[in-house]
C-alpha positions in Angstrom: 0.0 -0.1 0.0 1.3 3.4 -0.9 1.9 6.2 1.9 0.1 9.3 2.2 2.0 12.2 0.6 3.1 14.9 3.2 4.9 18.2 1.6 7.9 19.4 3.5 7.5 21.9 6.1 8.9 25.1 5.2 12.0 25.4 7.9 11.6 28.3 9.8 13.6 29.3 13.2 10.5 28.0 15.1 10.1 24.9 13.8 13.6 23.5 12.6 16.2 21.8 14.6 19.4 23.9 15.7 22.6 23.0 13.9 25.8 24.3 15.1 26.8 25.6 11.4 23.8 28.1 11.3 23.0 28.9 14.8 24.8 30.6 17.6 23.2 30.0 21.2 23.2 33.0 23.5 25.3 33.3 26.3 23.3 34.0 29.7 25.0 34.8 33.1 23.7 36.3 36.4 23.5 40.0 36.8 25.3 41.2 40.0 23.1 42.7 42.5 20.1 41.4 40.7 17.5 38.7 42.6 18.8 35.2 42.1 17.7 33.8 38.8 18.0 37.2 37.1 19.9 36.8 34.0 21.0 38.9 30.7 21.6 37.5 27.3 24.5 38.8 25.4 25.2 37.8 21.6 28.7 36.0 21.4 31.2 38.1 19.6 33.4 36.7 17.0 36.8 35.7 18.1 39.9 36.5 16.8 38.6 38.8 13.5 36.6 36.1 12.6 32.7 36.4 11.0 29.6 34.7 11.4 28.1 33.8 8.3 24.4 32.7 7.1 23.3 31.8 3.7 20.1 31.6 1.7 19.4 29.9 -1.5 16.2 31.3 -3.8 15.2 30.7 -7.3 13.5 32.3 -10.2 13.1 31.7 -13.9 14.0 34.3 -16.3 15.2 34.8 -20.0 18.2 36.6 -21.5 20.6 36.5 -24.4 24.2 37.5 -24.3 25.3 40.5 -26.7 28.8 40.4 -28.3 28.9 36.7 -27.9 28.9 33.9 -30.7 27.2 31.0 -29.8 24.0 29.5 -28.9 23.5 31.9 -26.0 23.6 35.1 -28.3 19.8 33.7 -28.8 17.0 34.3 -26.4 16.9 31.6 -23.8 15.7 30.9 -20.4 17.2 29.5 -17.0 15.9 28.6 -13.7 18.1 30.5 -11.7 19.3 29.7 -8.1 20.8 32.4 -6.1 23.0 32.0 -2.9 23.8 34.9 -0.7 26.0 34.6 2.2 26.2 37.4 4.6 29.2 38.1 7.2 29.3 40.0 10.3 31.3 40.3 13.6 28.4 40.5 16.0 25.1 39.0 16.5 21.8 40.9 17.5 20.2 41.0 20.7 18.5 37.5 19.7 21.7 35.9 19.1 21.3 36.0 15.2 23.5 37.6 12.5 20.3 38.0 10.6 16.9 36.1 10.5 16.8 34.0 7.6 13.4 35.2 6.8 14.9 38.6 6.5 17.5 37.6 4.1 14.9 35.8 2.2 13.0 39.4 2.1 16.2 41.3 1.1 16.7 38.7 -1.7 13.1 38.9 -2.6 13.1 42.3 -3.8 15.5 41.9 -6.6 14.1 38.0 -7.5 10.6 39.7 -8.0 12.0 42.4 -10.2 13.7 39.7 -12.7 11.1 36.7 -12.2 9.6 35.7 -15.5 11.2 38.6 -17.2 13.3 39.0 -20.1 16.3 40.3 -18.0 17.8 42.2 -21.2 14.7 44.7 -21.1 15.5 45.5 -17.3 18.0 48.2 -16.2 20.9 47.9 -16.0 21.0 45.0 -18.2 19.7 47.0 -21.4 23.2 48.4 -21.0 25.5 45.3 -19.8 25.0 41.9 -20.5 23.2 39.6 -18.3 25.7 37.4 -18.0 25.8 35.2 -14.8 28.7 37.2 -13.5 26.7 40.4 -13.9 23.6 38.7 -12.1 26.0 38.0 -9.1 27.3 41.5 -8.9 23.9 42.9 -9.3 22.4 40.8 -6.6 25.7 41.8 -4.2 24.9 45.4 -4.8 21.3 45.3 -4.3 21.4 43.2 -1.3 24.2 45.4 0.3 22.3 48.6 -0.1 19.0 46.8 1.2 21.0 45.5 4.1 22.7 48.9 5.0 19.1 49.8 5.8 18.0 47.0 7.6 21.0 46.5 9.7 22.6 50.0 10.1 25.8 48.4 8.5 26.4 45.6 11.3 25.8 42.8 8.5 27.2 43.0 4.9 26.9 40.6 1.8 30.1 38.3 1.6 29.4 36.8 -1.7 26.7 35.9 -4.0 26.7 32.6 -6.2 24.3 32.5 -9.2 23.5 29.1 -10.5 22.7 29.1 -14.5 22.3 25.2 -14.3 23.1 22.5 -11.6 26.7 22.5 -13.0 27.6 26.0 -13.9 28.0 29.2 -11.4 29.3 32.5 -11.2 30.5 34.0 -7.9 30.9 37.7 -6.8 32.5 39.1 -4.0 34.7 42.0 -2.8 
């Protein structure tokens, strides 16, 4: 007999198991002069110039063509792109997070919504620059960094962006 299909639950901080690579537990200690049991929560600082990092992948579908290119890709065609954005920062917020995954996904969503199911060549700045995977990676890097500065007051920055045109071809941008 066949089992009942159960769609995979969306992973959020409320319903996913902790993993050391993606979450850091806050440090609690007793506050001097306070009633016993009163505690304060502080985020762990990154030691020795090291950074905390969080990464989110998202997808969109779009068409493009490459100018000044000889080959199949000079013709209009499409991709199911996957974008990977990794953030970095030296300190965590009061909740012990570099940035909540849903907030990073929202930062990415503004860029993705602009490109999803569009001909990228028709959207600025790609009316002038080629919509190569390399240029898309820089575009996501710049747009995401601009939004992050407003959201985190500069505490968090984009470390790098990887654009997957296919499962086996990527372009990465970092500064």
